[in-house]
C-alpha positions as CSV (number, residue, x, y, z in Angstrom):
1,M,17.5,53.6,50.1
2,I,17.3,50.1,51.3
3,R,14.7,49.2,48.6
4,E,17.1,50.7,46.0
5,K,20.0,48.5,47.2
6,A,17.8,45.4,47.3
7,K,16.7,46.2,43.7
8,N,20.4,46.4,42.6
9,I,21.2,43.2,44.2
10,H,18.2,41.4,42.6
11,T,19.2,42.8,39.2
12,R,22.8,41.5,39.5
13,A,21.6,38.1,40.6
14,K,19.2,37.9,37.7
15,H,21.9,38.7,35.1
16,G,24.4,36.5,36.8
17,R,22.2,33.4,36.4
18,I,22.0,33.8,32.6
19,P,25.6,32.9,31.8
20,G,25.4,30.0,34.3
21,I,22.3,28.6,32.6
22,I,24.1,28.8,29.2
23,I,27.1,27.0,30.5
24,A,25.0,24.3,32.0
25,I,23.1,23.7,28.8
26,S,26.3,23.6,26.8
27,I,27.8,21.0,29.1
28,V,24.6,18.8,28.7
29,I,24.8,19.1,24.9
30,V,28.5,18.0,24.9
31,I,27.8,15.1,27.1
32,V,24.9,13.9,24.9
33,L,27.1,14.3,21.8
34,A,29.9,12.4,23.4
35,A,27.6,9.5,24.3
36,F,26.7,9.1,20.6
37,M,30.4,9.3,19.5
38,L,32.0,6.7,21.8
39,D,33.9,4.2,19.7
40,E,34.3,0.5,20.5
41,A,37.2,1.3,22.8
42,G,35.1,3.7,24.8
43,T,36.9,6.8,23.6
44,I,35.3,9.9,22.0
45,D,35.8,10.3,18.3
46,L,36.6,14.0,18.2
47,S,36.7,14.0,14.4
48,A,32.9,13.4,14.4
49,I,32.5,16.7,16.4
50,F,35.1,18.9,14.7
51,G,34.9,17.3,11.2
52,G,37.8,16.5,9.0
53,R,39.6,13.3,8.4
54,K,39.2,10.4,10.8
55,Q,42.4,9.4,12.5
56,L,43.3,5.9,11.3
57,G,46.8,5.5,12.7
58,D,47.4,3.4,15.8
59,G,51.2,3.3,15.7
60,T,51.4,0.1,13.6
61,L,51.8,-0.5,9.9
62,R,48.8,-2.6,8.7
63,M,48.1,-4.3,5.4
64,Y,44.6,-5.6,4.6
65,T,44.7,-8.1,1.7
66,I,41.0,-7.8,0.7
67,D,39.2,-10.9,-0.5
68,V,38.3,-10.0,-4.0
69,G,38.3,-13.5,-5.4
70,H,40.7,-13.9,-8.4
71,G,42.4,-10.5,-8.3
72,D,44.4,-8.2,-6.0
73,S,43.5,-5.4,-3.7
74,M,45.5,-4.3,-0.6
75,L,44.8,-1.4,1.7
76,I,47.8,-0.3,3.7
77,V,47.5,2.0,6.6
78,S,50.6,3.7,8.1
79,P,51.4,4.2,11.7
80,G,50.3,7.8,11.4
81,G,47.1,7.1,9.5
82,K,48.2,7.6,5.9
83,T,46.4,5.4,3.4
84,M,47.6,3.5,0.3
85,L,45.5,1.3,-2.0
86,V,47.4,-1.1,-4.1
87,D,45.2,-2.4,-6.9
88,A,41.4,-2.7,-6.7
89,G,40.4,-6.2,-8.0
90,D,38.2,-6.6,-11.1
91,E,35.0,-4.8,-12.1
92,N,33.0,-6.9,-9.6
93,S,35.2,-6.2,-6.6
94,Y,34.0,-2.7,-5.8
95,D,31.7,-3.7,-3.0
96,A,34.4,-5.8,-1.3
97,V,36.9,-3.0,-1.5
98,K,34.4,-0.3,-0.4
99,G,33.3,-2.5,2.4
100,V,36.7,-2.6,4.0
101,L,37.4,1.1,3.4
102,D,34.1,2.1,4.9
103,E,34.4,-0.3,7.9
104,L,37.7,1.2,8.8
105,G,36.5,4.8,8.3
106,V,38.6,5.5,5.2
107,S,37.4,8.6,3.4
108,E,40.6,9.6,1.5
109,L,43.4,7.6,-0.2
110,D,46.7,9.4,-0.1
111,I,48.2,7.0,-2.7
112,V,46.6,4.6,-5.2
113,I,48.9,2.2,-7.1
114,A,47.9,0.3,-10.2
115,T,50.6,-2.4,-10.3
116,H,49.8,-3.2,-13.9
117,P,46.9,-2.7,-16.3
118,H,45.2,-6.1,-16.1
119,K,41.5,-5.9,-15.2
120,D,41.7,-8.2,-12.2
121,H,43.9,-5.5,-10.6
122,I,42.4,-2.3,-11.8
123,G,38.8,-3.2,-12.7
124,S,37.2,-1.3,-9.8
125,M,39.8,1.4,-9.5
126,E,38.0,3.9,-11.7
127,K,35.0,3.9,-9.3
128,I,37.2,4.0,-6.2
129,I,39.0,7.1,-7.3
130,R,35.7,8.8,-8.1
131,D,34.2,7.9,-4.7
132,Y,37.2,8.4,-2.5
133,K,39.3,11.6,-2.5
134,T,42.7,10.5,-4.0
135,G,46.1,12.1,-3.7
136,I,48.4,10.5,-6.3
137,L,48.0,7.6,-8.7
138,F,51.1,5.6,-9.6
139,R,51.3,3.2,-12.5
140,P,54.0,1.5,-14.7
141,N,55.0,3.3,-17.9
142,V,53.4,0.9,-20.4
143,Q,50.7,1.3,-23.0
144,Y,47.7,-1.1,-22.8
145,D,44.5,-1.1,-24.8
146,S,41.6,-2.2,-22.6
147,K,38.3,-0.6,-21.6
148,P,38.8,-0.8,-17.8
149,Y,42.3,0.7,-18.0
150,K,41.1,3.5,-20.4
151,K,38.3,4.3,-18.0
152,L,40.7,4.5,-15.1
153,I,43.1,6.9,-16.9
154,D,40.2,9.0,-18.3
155,A,38.7,9.3,-14.8
156,A,42.1,10.4,-13.4
157,Y,42.4,13.1,-16.0
158,E,38.8,14.2,-15.5
159,L,39.4,14.4,-11.7
160,Q,42.8,16.2,-12.3
161,L,44.6,13.6,-10.2
162,E,48.4,13.8,-10.0
163,M,49.7,10.8,-11.9
164,K,53.3,9.4,-11.8
165,Y,55.1,6.5,-13.4
166,A,56.8,4.2,-10.9
167,Y,60.3,2.9,-11.6
168,G,62.7,0.7,-9.7
169,G,64.9,2.8,-7.4
170,D,62.1,5.4,-6.7
171,E,61.1,6.3,-3.2
172,I,57.5,7.3,-2.5
173,E,56.8,9.9,0.2
174,W,54.0,8.7,2.4
175,D,54.5,8.5,6.1
176,E,57.6,9.9,7.8
177,D,58.0,6.7,9.9
178,C,57.9,4.4,6.8
179,R,60.2,4.0,3.8
180,V,58.4,3.1,0.6
181,R,60.6,1.9,-2.2
182,V,59.8,0.8,-5.8
183,L,61.9,-2.2,-6.8
184,A,60.4,-2.9,-10.2
185,P,59.9,-2.3,-13.1
186,V,63.5,-1.4,-13.8
187,K,63.6,1.9,-15.6
188,D,65.8,0.8,-18.5
189,G,64.8,-2.9,-18.3
190,V,63.7,-4.8,-21.3
191,Y,60.1,-6.0,-20.9
192,S,57.7,-7.6,-23.4
193,P,55.1,-5.0,-24.7
194,D,52.6,-7.9,-24.8
195,D,53.1,-9.2,-21.3
196,M,51.7,-6.8,-18.7
197,N,52.7,-9.0,-15.8
198,E,56.4,-8.3,-16.6
199,W,55.7,-4.6,-16.0
200,S,54.3,-5.1,-12.5
201,I,55.3,-2.7,-9.8
202,I,57.1,-4.4,-7.0
203,L,56.9,-2.4,-3.8
204,R,58.6,-2.7,-0.4
205,I,57.3,-0.8,2.7
206,E,59.6,-0.6,5.7
207,Y,58.7,0.3,9.2
208,G,61.3,0.0,11.9
209,E,62.7,-3.5,11.8
210,N,59.8,-4.8,9.8
211,A,58.9,-4.8,6.1
212,I,56.2,-5.8,3.6
213,L,56.9,-6.7,0.0
214,L,54.1,-6.6,-2.6
215,A,55.0,-8.3,-5.9
216,G,51.9,-7.5,-8.1
217,D,51.9,-10.2,-10.9
218,A,55.6,-10.0,-11.5
219,D,56.9,-13.2,-13.1
220,I,60.2,-14.9,-12.5
221,Y,62.0,-12.9,-15.2
222,S,60.8,-9.6,-13.6
223,E,61.8,-10.8,-10.1
224,Q,65.3,-11.7,-11.3
225,L,65.8,-8.5,-13.3
226,A,64.7,-6.5,-10.2
227,M,67.1,-8.3,-7.9
228,L,70.0,-7.8,-10.3
229,N,69.3,-4.1,-10.3
230,S,68.8,-3.6,-6.6
231,E,71.2,-3.5,-3.6
232,E,71.7,-6.7,-1.7
233,G,69.2,-7.3,1.1
234,L,66.6,-4.9,-0.2
235,F,64.1,-7.6,-0.9
236,K,64.1,-8.9,2.7
237,A,60.6,-8.7,4.2
238,D,58.6,-10.2,7.0
239,V,55.4,-10.4,4.9
240,L,55.2,-11.3,1.2
241,K,52.2,-10.6,-0.9
242,V,52.8,-13.5,-3.3
243,A,52.8,-12.6,-7.0
244,H,50.2,-13.6,-9.6
245,H,47.9,-15.3,-7.2
246,G,50.4,-18.0,-6.4
247,S,51.1,-18.9,-10.1
248,S,54.0,-21.2,-10.8
249,S,55.3,-18.6,-13.3
250,S,56.2,-16.3,-10.4
251,T,57.9,-16.6,-6.9
252,G,61.0,-18.4,-8.0
253,E,63.2,-20.2,-5.5
254,G,65.8,-17.4,-5.6
255,F,63.2,-14.8,-5.0
256,I,61.9,-16.7,-1.9
257,Q,65.4,-16.9,-0.5
258,A,65.9,-13.1,-1.1
259,V,62.7,-12.2,0.6
260,S,62.9,-14.9,3.4
261,P,59.4,-14.0,4.6
262,I,57.9,-15.2,7.9
263,Y,54.4,-14.9,6.4
264,A,53.1,-15.1,2.8
265,V,49.6,-13.9,1.8
266,V,48.0,-15.1,-1.5
267,S,45.0,-13.4,-3.1
268,L,43.1,-15.9,-5.2
269,G,39.8,-17.3,-6.2
270,S,38.6,-20.8,-5.1
271,E,39.1,-22.0,-8.7
272,D,42.8,-21.3,-8.6
273,G,45.2,-24.1,-7.8
274,H,48.9,-23.0,-7.6
275,K,49.6,-25.7,-5.0
276,A,53.3,-25.9,-6.1
277,I,54.1,-22.4,-4.9
278,T,52.3,-22.6,-1.6
279,D,54.0,-26.0,-1.0
280,E,57.4,-24.4,-1.8
281,L,56.7,-21.6,0.6
282,A,55.7,-24.1,3.3
283,R,58.8,-26.1,2.8
284,S,60.8,-22.9,3.3
285,G,59.1,-22.5,6.7
286,V,56.8,-19.8,5.6
287,T,53.3,-19.5,7.1
288,V,50.8,-19.1,4.2
289,Y,47.4,-17.4,4.3
290,R,45.0,-17.6,1.4
291,T,42.0,-15.4,0.8
292,D,40.1,-18.2,-0.8
293,R,40.2,-20.1,2.5
294,V,40.1,-17.4,5.2
295,G,38.8,-14.3,3.5
296,T,40.4,-10.9,4.0
297,I,43.8,-11.1,5.8
298,I,45.4,-8.5,8.0
299,A,49.1,-8.1,8.6
300,V,50.1,-5.9,11.6
301,L,53.7,-4.7,11.9
302,T,54.8,-2.9,15.1
303,G,58.3,-2.0,13.9
304,A,59.7,-4.7,16.2
305,G,57.4,-7.6,15.4
306,V,54.7,-8.9,13.0
307,E,51.4,-10.8,13.2
308,V,49.2,-12.0,10.4
309,Y,45.7,-13.4,10.8
310,P,42.2,-13.4,9.1
311,Y,40.5,-10.1,9.4
312,G,37.7,-10.0,11.9
313,K,38.7,-13.2,13.6
């Protein structure tokens, strides 16, 4: 009888140790995985464990003006981690754009905007939408016959992307904490069918008390037409992405006054001059950053304040 009781006790102990061993092994595995998944801040990136989209939002609105030489490409990340790519430089800009996207852990682009069909703005966009899952592609409603633009539109159809035309007065749904408004081109405005710059999408992104304004390659005529067809004060922004790489054909005096930026960022190649516009902005008390001098530029908007500085410095 005693031996039978002892045997029962031994059997229960033997079976009780098995779940304990499994739990211990599981804890060790989790600890090892966590050690490999610590980010720079010392926190665990749970997206690496559970899969899915990496969380990019940090509660600020950020714009990365990517150094693509003579061209434009801006990655914008919302407070909640939504992504928007405005333009993608020329056909040689893919590596520069991809480098920033990959460094930040971007795997999907919620919105892609082609401000106008010129190749220094959409040259690498076809490859980008093929390599990064894309939500919606916005573009102006204008016809343009060029190989890079045709490749972009053909790829969008092939990938069955949702495509929309953007008009002044439209609002784009993106992040619930931000308001994204299209200011140009004006829907019934008269633009030259031969001048694609006139058709540029002008975009304003508002977060709290702060705002960014991106002007594409809009010229002074487009700026004035947009201001005439928009409510007063709508162009006010803390950060201005200067139109047309700082060309004197854009960023008129009235436009500068309407925007009244604290900072201006200019995307341009080292061969570009455009000193007149940067001087005009400086005289207006605006702090100017140029990609040809400092490389990629980041603007950080908290909703109550803004800071602009060279990316990685």
